[in-house]
DOZAGU-468927 format. One record per residue (C-alpha): z, x, y; residue number from 0. Coordinates in nm, 4 decimals. Each point is the difference from the previous one (the first is absolute). Last residue first. Layout:
SITE|Z|X|Y|NUM
...
END
This chain:
SITE|2.1871|-0.8277|-2.3320|524
SITE|-0.1708|0.2137|0.2613|523
SITE|0.1213|0.3566|0.0110|522
SITE|0.2222|0.1002|0.2889|521
SITE|-0.1610|0.2359|0.2490|520
SITE|0.0052|-0.2601|0.2770|519
SITE|-0.2646|0.0635|0.2619|518
SITE|0.0553|0.1629|0.3389|517
SITE|-0.3770|0.0053|0.0452|516
SITE|-0.0270|0.3737|0.0609|515
SITE|0.2652|0.0693|-0.2630|514
SITE|-0.1772|-0.2070|-0.2630|513
SITE|-0.3373|0.1582|0.0693|512
SITE|0.1439|0.3497|-0.0428|511
SITE|0.2128|-0.1234|-0.2917|510
SITE|-0.3033|-0.0743|-0.2148|509
SITE|0.0307|0.3329|-0.1823|508
SITE|0.3776|-0.0332|-0.0389|507
SITE|-0.0309|-0.3358|-0.1744|506
SITE|-0.2666|0.1570|-0.2214|505
SITE|0.2374|0.2786|-0.1038|504
SITE|0.2750|-0.2553|-0.0664|503
SITE|-0.2201|-0.1842|-0.2485|502
SITE|-0.0934|0.3311|-0.1665|501
SITE|0.3670|0.0936|-0.0428|500
SITE|0.0896|-0.3447|-0.1344|499
SITE|-0.2852|-0.0179|-0.2502|498
SITE|0.0593|0.3473|-0.1497|497
SITE|-0.2639|0.2719|-0.0358|496
SITE|0.0500|0.2682|-0.2668|495
SITE|-0.3514|-0.0129|-0.1357|494
SITE|-0.2284|-0.0794|0.2918|493
SITE|-0.0203|-0.2761|0.2620|492
SITE|-0.1379|0.0878|0.3421|491
SITE|0.1356|-0.2385|0.2614|490
SITE|-0.1742|-0.2514|0.2223|489
SITE|-0.0067|-0.1562|0.3459|488
SITE|-0.1336|-0.3126|0.1636|487
SITE|0.1360|-0.2050|0.2917|486
SITE|-0.1249|-0.3562|0.0531|485
SITE|0.0651|-0.1327|0.3510|484
SITE|-0.0233|-0.3720|0.0667|483
SITE|0.0127|-0.1783|0.3381|482
SITE|-0.3743|0.0373|0.0592|481
SITE|-0.1339|0.1974|-0.2917|480
SITE|0.0974|0.3673|0.0273|479
SITE|-0.0702|0.2176|-0.3048|478
SITE|0.2184|0.3082|-0.0371|477
SITE|-0.0206|0.3681|-0.0787|476
SITE|0.2109|0.2889|-0.1249|475
SITE|-0.3048|0.1034|-0.2095|474
SITE|-0.3589|-0.0115|0.1221|473
SITE|-0.1171|0.3375|-0.1365|472
SITE|-0.1492|0.1876|0.2927|471
SITE|-0.3639|0.0727|0.0657|470
SITE|-0.1732|0.2391|0.2363|469
SITE|-0.3664|0.0749|0.0565|468
SITE|-0.2126|0.2622|0.1733|467
SITE|-0.3536|0.0953|0.1015|466
SITE|-0.1879|-0.3303|-0.0073|465
SITE|0.3042|-0.2277|0.0183|464
SITE|0.2507|-0.1708|-0.2274|463
SITE|0.3290|-0.1633|0.0843|462
SITE|0.3305|-0.0932|-0.1549|461
SITE|0.1429|-0.2141|-0.2774|460
SITE|-0.0057|0.0732|-0.3754|459
SITE|0.1850|-0.2532|-0.2187|458
SITE|0.3754|-0.0032|-0.0658|457
SITE|0.0299|-0.3486|0.1590|456
SITE|-0.3506|-0.1261|0.0766|455
SITE|0.0375|-0.3014|-0.2276|454
SITE|0.3048|0.0549|-0.2208|453
SITE|-0.0463|-0.3432|-0.1570|452
SITE|0.3206|-0.1446|-0.1416|451
SITE|0.1329|-0.0520|-0.3540|450
SITE|0.0211|0.3710|-0.0771|449
SITE|0.0552|0.0700|-0.3702|448
SITE|-0.3371|-0.0444|-0.1694|447
SITE|-0.2242|0.1195|0.2814|446
SITE|0.2324|0.2976|0.0542|445
SITE|-0.0053|0.0836|-0.3715|444
SITE|-0.3803|-0.0140|-0.0051|443
SITE|-0.0107|0.2333|0.2992|442
SITE|0.2289|0.2462|-0.1801|441
SITE|-0.2086|-0.0206|-0.3184|440
SITE|-0.3129|0.1032|0.1961|439
SITE|0.1569|0.2629|0.2280|438
SITE|0.1799|0.2210|-0.2536|437
SITE|0.2348|0.0251|0.1804|436
SITE|0.1168|-0.2299|0.2756|435
SITE|-0.1313|-0.2116|0.2814|434
SITE|0.1515|0.0882|0.3393|433
SITE|0.0937|0.3682|-0.0337|432
SITE|-0.2221|0.0256|-0.3124|431
SITE|-0.2953|0.0074|0.2421|430
SITE|-0.2081|-0.3136|0.0391|429
SITE|-0.2318|0.1062|0.1491|428
SITE|-0.0926|0.3686|-0.0134|427
SITE|-0.3361|0.0058|-0.1784|426
SITE|-0.1659|-0.2956|0.1685|425
SITE|0.1354|0.0906|0.3433|424
SITE|-0.1228|0.3598|-0.0335|423
SITE|-0.3424|-0.1211|-0.1106|422
SITE|-0.0146|-0.2300|0.3042|421
SITE|0.0995|0.2831|0.2308|420
SITE|-0.3081|0.1865|-0.1157|419
SITE|-0.0819|0.3204|-0.1899|418
SITE|-0.3430|0.1259|0.1101|417
SITE|0.0974|0.3645|0.0308|416
SITE|0.3126|0.0625|-0.2111|415
SITE|0.3280|-0.0838|0.1689|414
SITE|0.2284|0.2763|0.1197|413
SITE|0.3700|-0.0072|-0.0854|412
SITE|0.3457|-0.1314|0.0684|411
SITE|0.2882|-0.1496|-0.1991|410
SITE|0.3620|-0.0063|0.1143|409
SITE|0.2869|-0.0950|-0.2299|408
SITE|0.2655|-0.2462|0.1177|407
SITE|0.3390|-0.1092|-0.1343|406
SITE|0.1272|-0.2794|0.2168|405
SITE|0.2657|-0.0548|0.2658|404
SITE|0.1637|-0.2975|0.1644|403
SITE|0.1188|-0.1634|0.3214|402
SITE|-0.1794|0.1868|0.2787|401
SITE|-0.2332|0.1791|-0.2369|400
SITE|0.0239|0.3429|-0.1587|399
SITE|-0.2709|0.1157|-0.2420|398
SITE|0.1546|0.2372|-0.2529|397
SITE|-0.1838|0.2737|-0.1883|396
SITE|-0.1760|-0.0196|-0.3342|395
SITE|-0.1004|0.3137|-0.1838|394
SITE|-0.3451|0.1263|-0.1018|393
SITE|-0.1611|-0.1226|0.3201|392
SITE|-0.3606|-0.0913|-0.0750|391
SITE|-0.2919|0.2070|0.1276|390
SITE|-0.3591|-0.1092|-0.0547|389
SITE|-0.3290|0.1854|-0.0009|388
SITE|-0.3615|-0.1119|0.0015|387
SITE|0.1289|-0.3566|-0.0196|386
SITE|-0.1206|-0.3337|-0.1398|385
SITE|0.0672|0.0683|-0.3704|384
SITE|0.3504|0.1356|0.0856|383
SITE|0.0978|-0.3056|0.2062|382
SITE|0.1008|-0.2526|-0.2675|381
SITE|0.1645|0.2526|-0.2311|380
SITE|0.2104|0.1354|0.2875|379
SITE|0.1003|-0.3497|0.1096|378
SITE|0.1089|-0.0827|-0.3560|377
SITE|0.2052|0.3192|-0.0347|376
SITE|0.1912|-0.0695|0.3225|375
SITE|0.0676|-0.3638|-0.0842|374
SITE|0.1224|0.0555|-0.3565|373
SITE|0.2002|0.3010|0.1216|372
SITE|0.1977|-0.2161|0.2424|371
SITE|0.1351|-0.2245|-0.2754|370
SITE|0.1039|0.3090|-0.1964|369
SITE|0.1661|0.1523|0.3075|368
SITE|0.1815|-0.3273|0.0624|367
SITE|0.1314|-0.0221|-0.3579|366
SITE|0.0957|0.3679|-0.0168|365
SITE|0.2003|-0.0327|0.3237|364
SITE|0.0715|0.3428|0.1498|363
SITE|-0.2028|-0.0473|0.3210|362
SITE|0.1373|-0.3509|0.0479|361
SITE|0.3618|0.1076|-0.0480|360
SITE|-0.0526|0.2879|0.2411|359
SITE|-0.1194|-0.2375|0.2706|358
SITE|0.2818|-0.2472|-0.0717|357
SITE|0.2609|0.2761|0.0344|356
SITE|-0.1570|0.1285|0.3205|355
SITE|0.0187|-0.3461|0.1554|354
SITE|0.3619|-0.0421|-0.1098|353
SITE|0.0926|0.3246|0.1716|352
SITE|-0.1945|-0.0881|0.3141|351
SITE|0.1664|-0.3414|0.0069|350
SITE|-0.0932|-0.3571|-0.1015|349
SITE|-0.2701|0.1334|-0.2286|348
SITE|-0.3696|-0.0853|-0.0048|347
SITE|-0.1231|-0.2127|-0.2894|346
SITE|-0.1589|0.1461|-0.3157|345
SITE|-0.3478|-0.0341|-0.1443|344
SITE|-0.2429|0.1559|-0.2489|343
SITE|-0.3712|-0.0312|0.0591|342
SITE|-0.2436|0.1208|0.2669|341
SITE|-0.2982|0.2080|-0.1135|340
SITE|-0.2114|0.1122|0.2923|339
SITE|-0.3580|0.0093|0.1207|338
SITE|-0.2028|0.2246|0.2253|337
SITE|-0.3753|0.0519|0.0188|336
SITE|-0.2218|0.2466|0.1833|335
SITE|-0.3734|-0.0818|-0.0223|334
SITE|-0.0251|-0.1288|0.3569|333
SITE|0.3514|-0.1212|0.0734|332
SITE|0.1326|-0.2068|-0.2909|331
SITE|0.3443|-0.1553|-0.0313|330
SITE|0.1283|-0.1426|-0.3261|329
SITE|0.2393|-0.2525|-0.1534|328
SITE|0.2758|0.0737|0.2502|327
SITE|0.3416|-0.1451|-0.0761|326
SITE|0.2780|-0.0681|0.2535|325
SITE|-0.1238|-0.3534|0.0659|324
SITE|0.1099|-0.2079|0.2971|323
SITE|-0.1450|-0.3484|-0.0412|322
SITE|-0.2121|-0.2900|0.1102|321
SITE|-0.2052|-0.2835|-0.1462|320
SITE|-0.0666|-0.2904|0.2376|319
SITE|-0.0683|-0.3679|-0.0739|318
SITE|-0.0080|-0.3009|0.2326|317
SITE|-0.3073|0.0642|0.2117|316
SITE|-0.2831|0.1962|-0.1631|315
SITE|-0.0675|0.3594|-0.1020|314
SITE|0.3451|0.1331|0.0844|313
SITE|0.0550|0.3574|-0.1196|312
SITE|0.3055|0.1992|0.1114|311
SITE|0.0687|0.3664|-0.0635|310
SITE|0.2551|0.2769|0.0328|309
SITE|-0.0257|0.3196|-0.2056|308
SITE|0.3399|0.1662|-0.0221|307
SITE|0.1859|0.3059|0.1329|306
SITE|0.2167|-0.2184|0.2225|305
SITE|0.1248|-0.3383|-0.1251|304
SITE|0.2377|-0.1595|0.2552|303
SITE|-0.2410|0.0737|0.2883|302
SITE|-0.2752|-0.1912|-0.1853|301
SITE|0.1998|-0.3011|-0.1193|300
SITE|0.0785|-0.1507|0.3406|299
SITE|-0.3621|0.0103|0.1197|298
SITE|-0.1028|-0.1145|-0.3486|297
SITE|0.2107|-0.3169|0.0256|296
SITE|-0.1240|-0.0749|0.3523|295
SITE|-0.3517|0.0572|-0.1251|294
SITE|0.0495|-0.2355|-0.2959|293
SITE|0.1310|-0.2847|0.2218|292
SITE|0.2358|-0.2103|-0.2100|291
SITE|-0.0208|-0.3757|-0.0258|290
SITE|0.3406|-0.1672|0.0471|289
SITE|0.3334|-0.0286|-0.1829|288
SITE|-0.1116|0.2314|-0.2781|287
SITE|-0.0617|-0.0414|-0.3736|286
SITE|0.0214|0.3351|-0.1755|285
SITE|-0.1924|0.0760|-0.3194|284
SITE|0.1140|0.3092|-0.1933|283
SITE|-0.2786|0.1094|-0.2352|282
SITE|0.0754|0.2467|-0.2769|281
SITE|-0.2039|0.2784|-0.1543|280
SITE|-0.0196|0.1743|-0.3351|279
SITE|-0.1473|0.3500|-0.0236|278
SITE|-0.0680|0.0814|-0.3649|277
SITE|0.0511|0.3341|-0.1726|276
SITE|-0.0545|0.1397|-0.3517|275
SITE|-0.2163|-0.2680|-0.1661|274
SITE|-0.1514|0.1256|-0.3274|273
SITE|0.1862|-0.2633|-0.2015|272
SITE|0.3261|-0.0760|-0.1870|271
SITE|0.2750|0.1986|0.1738|270
SITE|-0.1421|-0.0280|0.3515|269
SITE|-0.0751|-0.3672|-0.0641|268
SITE|0.3673|-0.0697|-0.0783|267
SITE|0.1025|0.1545|0.3324|266
SITE|-0.2608|-0.2123|0.1778|265
SITE|0.1187|-0.3274|-0.1545|264
SITE|0.3618|0.0861|0.0826|263
SITE|-0.1028|0.0668|0.3589|262
SITE|-0.1815|-0.3325|0.0232|261
SITE|0.2964|-0.1929|-0.1470|260
SITE|0.2371|0.1614|0.2490|259
SITE|-0.2313|-0.1008|0.2830|258
SITE|-0.0036|-0.3589|-0.1232|257
SITE|0.3793|0.0011|0.0081|256
SITE|0.0064|0.1499|0.3524|255
SITE|-0.2515|-0.2409|0.1434|254
SITE|-0.3717|0.0697|-0.0356|253
SITE|-0.1063|-0.0957|0.2541|252
SITE|0.2727|-0.0146|0.2608|251
SITE|0.0407|-0.2973|0.2357|250
SITE|0.1794|0.0280|0.3339|249
SITE|0.1069|-0.2719|0.2418|248
SITE|0.0645|-0.0695|0.3696|247
SITE|-0.1070|0.3319|0.1450|246
SITE|0.0284|0.0893|0.3701|245
SITE|-0.3042|0.0149|0.2260|244
SITE|-0.0809|0.3211|0.1856|243
SITE|0.1003|0.0432|0.3634|242
SITE|-0.1928|-0.0419|0.3237|241
SITE|-0.3768|0.0173|0.0345|240
SITE|-0.0368|0.2328|0.2983|239
SITE|-0.2964|-0.1190|0.2098|238
SITE|-0.3538|0.0654|-0.1229|237
SITE|-0.1993|0.3114|0.0841|236
SITE|-0.2914|-0.0585|0.2337|235
SITE|-0.3520|0.0564|-0.1250|234
SITE|-0.0349|-0.3359|-0.1740|233
SITE|-0.3417|-0.0181|-0.1627|232
SITE|-0.1708|-0.3357|0.0510|231
SITE|-0.2436|0.1410|0.2592|230
SITE|-0.0786|0.2863|-0.2368|229
SITE|-0.0689|-0.2513|-0.2767|228
SITE|-0.2410|-0.1801|0.2343|227
SITE|-0.1695|0.3342|0.0684|226
SITE|-0.0400|0.0470|-0.3748|225
SITE|-0.1480|-0.3496|-0.0423|224
SITE|-0.2516|0.0576|0.2821|223
SITE|-0.1083|0.3368|-0.1426|222
SITE|-0.0458|-0.1251|-0.3559|221
SITE|-0.3653|0.0786|-0.0740|220
SITE|0.0348|0.3730|0.0657|219
SITE|0.3212|-0.0221|-0.2035|218
SITE|-0.1865|0.0227|-0.3312|217
SITE|-0.1775|0.3316|0.0686|216
SITE|0.2626|0.1310|0.0447|215
SITE|0.3677|-0.0751|-0.0470|214
SITE|0.1708|0.0250|0.3376|213
SITE|0.3636|0.1083|0.0289|212
SITE|0.1780|-0.0543|0.3324|211
SITE|0.2753|0.2479|0.0878|210
SITE|0.2827|-0.0463|0.2507|209
SITE|0.1786|0.3132|0.1153|208
SITE|0.3540|0.1275|0.0397|207
SITE|0.0206|0.3681|0.1004|206
SITE|0.2243|-0.0747|0.2993|205
SITE|0.2738|-0.1223|-0.2338|204
SITE|-0.1148|-0.0376|-0.3574|203
SITE|-0.3121|0.0336|-0.2060|202
SITE|-0.2440|-0.2505|-0.1373|201
SITE|-0.0291|-0.3772|0.0350|200
SITE|-0.2881|-0.1296|-0.2100|199
SITE|-0.2526|-0.2793|0.0497|198
SITE|-0.2571|-0.1388|-0.2433|197
SITE|0.2120|0.1297|-0.2843|196
SITE|-0.1826|0.1646|-0.2910|195
SITE|0.1665|-0.1928|-0.2767|194
SITE|0.0698|0.0641|-0.3654|193
SITE|0.1297|-0.2785|-0.2243|192
SITE|0.0459|0.0302|-0.3730|191
SITE|0.0672|-0.2199|-0.3003|190
SITE|0.0876|-0.2798|0.2377|189
SITE|0.2273|0.0394|0.3022|188
SITE|0.0034|-0.3601|0.1264|187
SITE|0.0360|-0.1076|-0.3658|186
SITE|0.3393|0.1704|-0.0459|185
SITE|0.2197|-0.3095|0.0492|184
SITE|-0.2243|-0.1979|-0.2362|183
SITE|0.0545|0.2412|-0.2929|182
SITE|-0.2963|0.2199|-0.0937|181
SITE|-0.0772|0.0204|-0.3703|180
SITE|0.0650|0.3445|-0.1539|179
SITE|-0.2909|0.2375|-0.0625|178
SITE|0.0048|0.1359|0.3567|177
SITE|0.3479|0.1457|-0.0549|176
SITE|0.1683|0.1663|0.2985|175
SITE|-0.2261|-0.1808|0.2405|174
SITE|-0.1988|0.2082|0.2462|173
SITE|0.0385|0.1142|0.3589|172
SITE|-0.1237|-0.0023|0.3555|171
SITE|-0.1200|0.2038|0.2952|170
SITE|-0.3592|0.1169|0.0561|169
SITE|0.0002|0.3020|0.2278|168
SITE|-0.2700|0.1354|0.2305|167
SITE|0.0987|0.2987|0.2162|166
SITE|-0.2064|0.2464|-0.2087|165
SITE|-0.3548|-0.1301|0.0256|164
SITE|-0.2017|-0.2710|-0.1703|163
SITE|-0.3150|-0.0041|-0.2130|162
SITE|0.1602|0.1005|-0.3314|161
SITE|0.2998|-0.2235|0.0697|160
SITE|-0.2223|-0.3084|0.0085|159
SITE|-0.1770|0.0914|-0.3256|158
SITE|0.3343|0.0680|-0.1778|157
SITE|0.1585|-0.3351|0.0897|156
SITE|-0.1836|-0.2606|-0.2041|155
SITE|-0.0757|0.1890|-0.3211|154
SITE|0.3380|0.1735|0.0180|153
SITE|0.1901|-0.3285|0.0190|152
SITE|-0.1758|-0.1267|-0.3109|151
SITE|0.0901|0.3191|-0.1869|150
SITE|0.3614|-0.0302|0.1198|149
SITE|0.0323|-0.3318|-0.1785|148
SITE|-0.1168|-0.3575|0.0164|147
SITE|0.0168|-0.2924|-0.2431|146
SITE|0.1869|-0.2189|0.2464|145
SITE|0.0788|-0.0381|0.3712|144
SITE|-0.2037|0.2711|0.1681|143
SITE|-0.0095|0.0772|0.3707|142
SITE|-0.1748|0.2561|0.2185|141
SITE|0.0391|-0.0909|0.3656|140
SITE|-0.2211|0.1536|0.2684|139
SITE|0.0384|-0.0277|0.3781|138
SITE|0.3175|-0.1904|-0.0708|137
SITE|0.2669|-0.1147|0.2435|136
SITE|0.3106|0.1960|0.0926|135
SITE|0.0992|0.3622|-0.0593|134
SITE|0.3004|0.2243|0.0548|133
SITE|-0.0143|0.3637|-0.1082|132
SITE|0.3114|0.2112|0.0537|131
SITE|0.0141|0.3377|0.1696|130
SITE|0.1371|0.3479|-0.0630|129
SITE|-0.0071|-0.0725|-0.3719|128
SITE|0.2697|0.1647|-0.2124|127
SITE|0.0603|-0.2648|-0.2656|126
SITE|-0.3065|-0.2006|0.0909|125
SITE|0.0058|-0.2973|0.2382|124
SITE|-0.2130|-0.3035|-0.0759|123
SITE|-0.0163|-0.3455|0.1592|122
SITE|-0.2452|-0.2820|-0.0692|121
SITE|-0.0868|-0.3374|0.1509|120
SITE|-0.2827|-0.2063|-0.1490|119
SITE|-0.0197|-0.2171|0.2021|118
SITE|-0.0188|-0.0773|0.3714|117
SITE|0.2799|-0.1713|0.1954|116
SITE|0.1765|0.3177|0.1127|115
SITE|0.3367|0.0182|0.1793|114
SITE|0.1988|0.1263|-0.2991|113
SITE|-0.2464|0.2872|-0.0430|112
SITE|0.0620|0.1195|0.3555|111
SITE|0.3748|-0.0413|-0.0491|110
SITE|-0.0207|0.2279|-0.3024|109
SITE|-0.2201|0.2593|0.1697|108
SITE|0.2089|0.0315|0.3200|107
SITE|-0.2561|0.0660|0.2709|106
SITE|-0.0572|0.2907|0.2417|105
SITE|-0.2924|-0.0623|0.2366|104
SITE|-0.3335|-0.0185|-0.1774|103
SITE|-0.2867|0.2427|-0.0407|102
SITE|-0.3470|-0.1231|-0.0984|101
SITE|-0.1894|0.0077|-0.3280|100
SITE|-0.3400|-0.0422|-0.1569|99
SITE|-0.0617|0.0591|-0.3697|98
SITE|-0.3160|-0.0097|-0.2108|97
SITE|0.0169|-0.0686|-0.3719|96
SITE|-0.2980|0.0420|-0.2291|95
SITE|-0.2119|-0.2102|-0.2320|94
SITE|-0.3292|0.1520|-0.1241|93
SITE|-0.3088|-0.2081|0.0808|92
SITE|-0.0711|0.0309|0.3697|91
SITE|-0.3318|-0.1470|0.1124|90
SITE|-0.1836|0.2294|0.2364|89
SITE|-0.0238|-0.1212|0.3595|88
SITE|0.3414|0.1383|0.0795|87
SITE|0.2740|-0.2452|0.0922|86
SITE|0.1269|0.0502|0.3504|85
SITE|0.1797|-0.3257|0.0757|84
SITE|0.2651|0.0353|-0.2694|83
SITE|0.1245|0.3366|0.1275|82
SITE|-0.0158|-0.0899|0.3698|81
SITE|0.1475|-0.3453|-0.0510|80
SITE|0.2955|0.1496|-0.1880|79
SITE|0.0568|0.2602|0.2730|78
SITE|-0.0117|-0.2649|0.2707|77
SITE|0.2555|-0.2118|-0.1882|76
SITE|0.2259|0.3042|-0.0444|75
SITE|-0.0087|0.0724|0.3733|74
SITE|0.0768|-0.3604|0.0888|73
SITE|0.2962|-0.0149|-0.2406|72
SITE|0.1383|0.3303|0.1283|71
SITE|-0.0350|-0.0989|0.3663|70
SITE|0.1813|-0.3279|-0.0669|69
SITE|0.2744|0.1938|-0.1790|68
SITE|0.0391|0.2419|0.2896|67
SITE|0.0184|-0.2854|0.2503|66
SITE|0.2711|-0.1756|-0.2013|65
SITE|0.2178|0.3122|-0.0012|64
SITE|0.1428|0.0747|-0.3465|63
SITE|0.3786|0.0028|-0.0003|62
SITE|0.1339|0.3574|0.0354|61
SITE|0.1097|0.1400|-0.3342|60
SITE|0.3352|-0.0917|-0.1572|59
SITE|-0.0689|0.0187|-0.3727|58
SITE|0.3072|-0.1165|-0.1964|57
SITE|-0.2385|-0.0551|-0.2904|56
SITE|-0.0234|0.3788|-0.0285|55
SITE|-0.2863|0.1699|0.1766|54
SITE|-0.2753|0.1765|-0.1958|53
SITE|-0.0023|0.3683|0.0896|52
SITE|-0.2478|0.1022|0.2718|51
SITE|-0.3652|0.0565|-0.0770|50
SITE|-0.2321|0.2654|0.1361|49
SITE|-0.3315|-0.1754|0.0700|48
SITE|-0.2826|0.0229|-0.2507|47
SITE|-0.3430|-0.0208|0.1568|46
SITE|-0.2724|-0.0978|-0.2445|45
SITE|-0.2828|0.2484|0.0162|44
SITE|-0.1401|0.2672|0.2306|43
SITE|0.0732|-0.2425|0.2872|42
SITE|-0.2445|-0.0192|0.2836|41
SITE|0.1223|0.0106|0.3566|40
SITE|0.3409|-0.0859|0.1290|39
SITE|0.3405|-0.0482|-0.1557|38
SITE|0.2986|-0.1548|0.1779|37
SITE|0.3581|-0.0250|-0.1238|36
SITE|0.2024|-0.2649|0.1838|35
SITE|0.2051|0.1177|0.2923|34
SITE|0.3446|-0.1250|0.0896|33
SITE|0.2205|-0.0314|0.3060|32
SITE|-0.2591|0.1394|0.2445|31
SITE|-0.2023|-0.3230|-0.0276|30
SITE|-0.3670|0.0828|-0.0430|29
SITE|-0.0139|-0.1199|-0.3635|28
SITE|-0.2905|0.1550|-0.1820|27
SITE|-0.1666|-0.2383|-0.2408|26
SITE|-0.1296|0.0553|-0.3495|25
SITE|-0.2846|-0.1174|-0.2157|24
SITE|-0.0861|0.1163|-0.3486|23
SITE|-0.3145|-0.0272|-0.2051|22
SITE|0.0320|0.1015|-0.3650|21
SITE|-0.2761|-0.0028|-0.2624|20
SITE|-0.1718|0.3210|0.1125|19
SITE|-0.3617|0.0030|-0.1085|18
SITE|-0.1309|0.0929|0.3415|17
SITE|0.2754|0.1478|0.2187|16
SITE|0.2554|-0.2447|0.1248|15
SITE|0.0590|-0.0705|0.3653|14
SITE|0.3519|-0.0377|0.1339|13
SITE|0.0070|-0.2642|0.2662|12
SITE|0.2263|0.0154|0.3043|11
SITE|0.1850|-0.3012|0.1357|10
SITE|0.1868|0.0451|0.3270|9
SITE|0.3520|-0.1269|0.0543|8
SITE|0.1471|-0.0587|0.3463|7
SITE|-0.3141|-0.1893|0.0931|6
SITE|-0.3384|0.0959|0.1419|5
SITE|-0.1988|-0.0434|-0.3200|4
SITE|-0.1332|0.3126|-0.1730|3
SITE|-0.3806|-0.0041|-0.0238|2
SITE|-0.1137|-0.0378|-0.3615|1
SITE|-0.1252|0.3080|-0.1874|0
END
């Protein structure tokens, strides 16, 4: 263990037992005003610190002391050199991830991401997560741009996960429809992108820590490059970024007349084919006065959309995909799996009485219950072959959001031994909540009717690790490209749907973004 330096902060190493893929460093601050957690001796495994709730974007923690950040960078560099400089004589064949980490003073995650110059940059916060995951750079990037599917992803990722331990998470997502050609604006995201960030910011407050991911054996030969990346990493949070840009124009695709034509087409198909439900989407493209910072946008969106999954993926400069989705695709912990059917929508009321009326109206609606049943039954059929037992709520309840509500049915069970996250992804996506029912004719209808590329909108986004995984459905989302913001949302069309009601439902669904930006709700002409 290195000798502590004679300064106000002393660095103490945490040794890992043989085979442990996590090495952590911590310092004990001798100032009486605050003490950093200290651990001595050998760890029985990765140390998990108790985590405080994720701060809101109005985070007001103490600014990080320059000396503390210098100490953190130096400690992490020593840890990286130690791991990469002690390669065993035997040649390693199987890939695995090793982590080293040091504590940091409290940092605002959004301002920390804003300050970075490395790419990719990613942000993920689950519906009830105690902490968010922020990552920059790439220790390992899995990317496919054409002719790829979940099977290809499994072949690349499964061997790495098999040799790695619990804290490791690859973050990313997949296109809604891999069979459709990729539009230029979606090329930075490809068919799929999953990244193991080189550096991650975990935790909040005094539990904040900086993690460096090392992919072995490959990184043994890249020590100098990794240390150069560490030098380029900005540890300080950036300054406040001011206000969001105002819009100068809006373009809807399709427009209202085109939307009416699409609904009429779908209603005719229900009467003349096997199609029973199709989810049709719209894209509202806003042109803004100046380029918009995606992390500033998300920092304003997150507190306005509680009970949602919040995410941002930026794989290269100039394009970021972000959103606040209320819909879980699935969560796995060990062999326990959870999913949910979310379909059927009403807004919140202007008063308690109005709110109760809209809730009861949704629960009694034959049309919404029928639309919901397609989703619930499809998820059950998809998961039954993978599970030892599965429970599906027999009746839908109501999911309350800040500005809306949905019918929701919970699904949970135990996976069969050997069932993988990749099989779950293959069987669940796309659910009838974002595609339709039956799946094949619904996808064909979407390809026929929608004149824009959905890209990652309505696709699975989230993370996957050795012992757990979580994916949301990327609805209520937007694509930031400089001074342009494309918002995407859809509506489930079934018998009884009307063009005007479904148009208004989509306007309500994108209202969270619109309210944050102060955008004009009026439809483009």
